[in-house]
C-alpha positions in Angstrom: 0.1 -0.2 -0.3 2.7 2.4 0.5 4.6 1.6 -2.8 0.6 2.9 -4.2 0.4 5.4 -2.3 4.0 7.1 -2.9 3.9 6.0 -6.7 0.4 7.2 -7.3 1.6 9.8 -10.1 2.7 7.8 -11.8 0.3 4.7 -11.7 -2.6 7.8 -13.1 -0.5 9.1 -15.9 0.8 5.6 -16.7 -2.7 4.6 -17.0 -3.9 7.7 -18.8 -1.1 7.3 -21.3 -1.7 4.1 -22.9 -5.8 4.3 -22.6 -5.5 7.4 -24.8 -2.1 6.0 -27.5 -4.3 1.9 -26.7 -7.5 4.7 -28.3 -5.8 6.0 -31.1 -3.7 1.9 -32.3 -7.4 1.1 -32.4 -9.5 3.3 -34.2 -7.7 5.2 -36.2 -7.0 3.9 -39.3 -4.2 5.3 -40.7 -1.1 4.6 -37.6 -0.9 7.2 -36.5 1.6 6.4 -34.2 5.7 6.7 -35.8 6.6 2.9 -35.2 3.7 1.0 -36.5 4.1 2.8 -40.1 7.8 0.6 -40.6 6.5 -2.8 -38.2 3.4 -3.2 -37.9 2.0 -4.0 -34.4 4.9 -2.7 -32.9 2.8 0.6 -31.9 1.2 -1.3 -29.4 5.7 -1.9 -27.9 5.8 1.4 -28.7 3.0 2.7 -26.6 3.9 0.9 -22.8 7.5 3.3 -23.5 6.2 5.8 -23.8 3.9 5.3 -20.5 6.6 4.2 -18.7 8.5 7.4 -20.3 5.9 9.4 -19.3 5.3 7.5 -15.3 9.1 8.1 -15.2 9.0 11.5 -15.7 5.8 12.7 -13.0 8.4 10.4 -10.2 10.7 13.6 -11.8 8.6 16.4 -12.1 6.8 15.7 -9.0 9.9 17.0 -6.9 9.9 20.4 -7.2 12.9 20.9 -6.7 13.6 19.6 -10.1 10.7 20.4 -12.4 12.9 22.6 -14.1 15.7 20.0 -14.7 13.5 18.0 -15.9 11.2 20.0 -18.3 14.0 21.3 -19.8 15.4 17.8 -20.3 11.6 16.5 -22.0 10.6 19.2 -23.6 14.1 19.7 -25.5 13.8 15.7 -26.3 10.4 17.1 -27.9 11.8 18.6 -29.8 14.3 17.0 -30.9 11.9 14.7 -32.2 10.3 17.0 -34.1 12.7 18.7 -35.6 13.6 14.7 -36.2 10.6 13.7 -37.9 10.4 16.3 -39.7 14.0 16.6 -41.8 13.3 12.7 -42.5 10.2 14.0 -44.3 10.8 16.6 -46.1 13.9 14.4 -47.0 12.0 11.8 -49.0 10.7 9.6 -45.9 7.0 9.8 -46.4 6.1 7.6 -43.6 7.2 10.5 -41.5 4.4 11.9 -42.4 0.5 12.6 -41.4 -0.6 13.4 -45.2 2.9 14.3 -48.0 0.7 16.6 -49.7 -0.8 18.5 -47.3 2.4 19.2 -44.7 2.2 21.4 -42.2 5.2 23.5 -42.0 6.2 23.6 -37.9 6.1 27.6 -38.1 4.1 29.2 -35.3 2.9 32.1 -38.2 1.0 29.3 -40.1 -1.1 27.3 -36.5 -2.7 31.4 -36.5 -2.9 32.2 -40.6 -3.1 29.7 -42.0 -6.6 28.5 -41.0 -7.6 32.0 -41.6 -5.8 31.8 -45.3 -7.3 28.8 -46.1 -10.9 29.3 -44.7 -11.2 26.3 -42.3 -9.7 24.2 -40.0 -6.8 22.0 -40.3 -5.6 18.8 -38.2 -2.6 21.3 -36.2 -5.1 24.4 -35.0 -7.2 21.6 -33.9 -4.1 19.5 -31.7 -4.1 23.2 -30.4 -6.5 24.5 -28.9 -6.9 21.4 -27.9 -3.8 21.6 -25.4 -5.5 25.3 -24.0 -8.8 22.7 -23.0 -6.6 20.7 -21.4 -3.6 22.1 -19.3 -4.4 25.9 -20.3 -0.5 27.4 -21.7 1.4 24.1 -21.9 1.9 24.1 -24.4 4.5 27.1 -24.5 6.4 25.2 -21.4 6.6 21.3 -22.2 5.4 21.3 -26.4 6.4 24.0 -28.0 8.4 22.8 -31.2 10.4 26.2 -30.7 9.6 27.1 -27.2 12.8 24.3 -26.4 15.0 25.9 -28.1 14.2 29.9 -27.0 13.9 28.2 -23.5 17.6 26.4 -23.5 19.5 29.8 -24.5 17.1 31.9 -22.1 18.3 29.7 -18.9 22.1 30.4 -20.0 21.6 32.8 -17.6 19.7 34.9 -15.2 17.1 36.3 -16.3 16.9 40.6 -15.5 14.4 41.9 -13.1 13.2 44.5 -15.4 9.9 44.3 -17.5 10.9 43.6 -21.7 10.7 47.4 -23.0 7.3 47.6 -25.1 6.1 44.3 -24.7 2.6 44.3 -24.8 2.7 46.5 -27.7 5.0 44.6 -30.5 3.7 40.9 -29.8 0.3 42.3 -30.6 1.9 43.8 -33.3 3.5 40.9 -34.5 -0.4 38.8 -34.3 -1.6 41.9 -36.1 1.0 41.3 -38.7 -0.2 37.7 -39.2 -3.6 37.8 -39.0 -3.5 40.7 -41.9 -0.9 39.1 -44.0 -2.8 35.9 -43.7 -6.1 38.3 -44.5 -4.1 39.6 -47.7 -2.9 36.0 -49.4 -6.2 34.6 -49.2 -7.8 38.3 -51.0 -5.2 38.0 -53.9 -5.1 34.3 -54.0 -1.6 34.1 -53.4 0.5 30.7 -54.2 0.9 28.1 -52.1 4.9 28.9 -53.1 5.2 32.2 -51.9 3.1 31.6 -48.7 5.2 28.9 -47.8 8.5 30.9 -48.0 7.3 33.9 -46.6 6.0 31.6 -43.8 10.1 30.3 -43.3 11.2 33.6 -43.1 9.1 34.1 -40.5 10.7 31.2 -38.9 14.2 32.1 -39.6 13.7 35.6 -38.3 12.0 33.4 -35.3 15.7 31.3 -34.4 17.5 35.0 -34.8 15.7 36.3 -32.1 16.0 33.4 -29.9 19.8 34.0 -31.0 20.0 37.0 -30.4 17.8 38.8 -28.6 16.5 36.3 -25.9 20.5 35.0 -25.4 20.5 38.8 -24.0 18.3 39.5 -22.0 17.9 36.3 -20.3 14.9 36.0 -21.1 12.2 34.2 -23.7 12.6 37.0 -26.0 10.6 34.5 -29.3 7.4 33.3 -26.9 6.6 36.6 -25.2 6.8 38.6 -27.8 7.4 37.2 -31.1 5.5 33.9 -31.5 1.8 35.4 -32.0 0.6 31.7 -31.1 2.5 32.2 -27.6 0.1 36.1 -27.7 -2.8 34.0 -28.6 -2.5 31.9 -25.5 -2.0 34.0 -23.5 -5.9 34.6 -23.2 -7.7 31.7 -24.5 -5.5 29.7 -22.0 -8.3 31.5 -19.5 -10.5 29.2 -20.9 -9.5 26.5 -18.6 -9.6 26.7 -14.8 -6.1 26.3 -14.0 -4.1 29.2 -12.4 -1.0 30.4 -10.4 -1.3 33.4 -7.5 1.0 34.2 -5.0 0.0 33.9 -1.6 -0.4 36.8 1.1 2.7 35.7 3.2 4.5 36.9 0.1 8.5 39.4 1.6 8.3 40.5 -1.4 12.2 39.3 -1.3 11.9 39.0 -5.8 13.6 36.0 -5.4 11.4 34.9 -8.2 12.6 37.2 -10.7 15.4 35.3 -11.2 13.6 31.7 -11.9 10.6 33.0 -14.2 12.4 33.0 -18.3 8.6 34.2 -19.3 8.5 37.9 -17.8 5.7 36.8 -15.4 6.7 37.7 -12.7 7.8 41.4 -12.5 7.8 43.3 -9.4 4.6 44.7 -9.9 3.3 41.3 -10.1 4.5 40.2 -6.9 3.2 43.1 -5.5 0.0 42.3 -7.2 0.0 38.8 -6.2 -0.8 37.9 -9.3 1.9 36.4 -12.0 1.6 38.7 -15.9 -0.5 37.1 -18.7 3.1 35.5 -19.7 3.0 33.3 -17.2 3.0 29.3 -18.2 2.6 27.9 -14.9 6.1 25.7 -15.9 6.6 26.0 -12.0 9.9 26.3 -12.1 9.9 29.5 -9.4 8.0 27.4 -6.6 11.3 26.3 -4.8 13.0 30.3 -5.6 10.1 31.0 -2.7 11.2 30.9 0.5 7.7 31.0 2.3 5.8 29.0 0.0 4.0 31.9 -1.6 3.6 30.7 -5.1 0.6 28.0 -6.0 -1.4 26.0 -8.1 -4.6 26.7 -8.5 -7.4 25.3 -9.8 -11.6 24.8 -8.8 -11.2 24.3 -5.0 -8.6 21.8 -5.1 -5.7 22.5 -2.9 -2.2 23.9 -3.9 -0.6 20.7 -4.6 -3.3 18.8 -5.6 -3.6 21.3 -8.3 0.2 21.0 -9.3 0.0 17.4 -9.5 -3.2 17.4 -11.7 -1.7 19.7 -13.4 1.1 17.6 -13.9 0.0 14.4 -15.5 -2.2 16.0 -17.7 0.7 18.1 -19.3 2.6 15.1 -19.4 -0.2 12.5 -20.9 0.2 15.4 -23.7 3.7 15.9 -23.8 4.0 11.4 -23.8 1.4 11.5 -26.3 2.3 14.5 -28.7 5.8 12.7 -28.5 5.1 9.1 -30.6 2.6 10.5 -33.0 3.1 11.7 -36.3 2.5 15.2 -36.2 3.4 16.3 -39.6 
């Protein structure tokens, strides 16, 4: 009984991951599990591996002291798998792609602009919206392929306590630009080759921002300012009931400001007792608080229970996505 109690989070995550992936394996006609496309019936073995992986990951991340390290490691793995799949898929190995004729390039601008240009919602936006409904802003802290790179670069030093200058104006400008360009492309029936080139340039510019600006500020400038998907999530996340707040026993020591790479814990935010809209619920800041004032909230659950529930949902989504063909 003690073993079950100590490992209940891992058991829950293992079970939910197994059930979701088993339903995908059983119900979806075209194999969605990558390994199943190469070795028939091997998907069941992959499901077991991913379920064990999710159970292992939550066993590490349930300890707030280890959350930041293991979140970064698992997120980096996710990004490596995603971009490897993209490179192999576009190099002629079509089995890595869901539909070689309708390839979704992993550029944030296309997640926002694509549905506007096409006039309908495709698989990727549905996948994106489902993560917001289930786990709020977890896309920006565990599931975005670009975000993992931004996080690695920014985390090489301690973030500046000052907020990013003109952050809100700039991020809304970038989002507005993507939306307007998508509308113009649709009105003038611009060819897909030109759209792909424009999206690629937007992605390259994003990488340059990560390498130059995020490195300089030690904050995730790409995710909090440049990325149009990140801007949408900052507001759409409120359809999800998970929250993070700062309790009244906070002494305003400002130690947590040195652990937030999302620019969500400025002096003003701490004084107002609520993280900024850019908070992704990553939880990296929790252990920096000497008074344990930074807490998760989900309806009427206790803060620790709310955090554990968020971890179960987020790690399950992460593990499921890791095994699927997403392009």
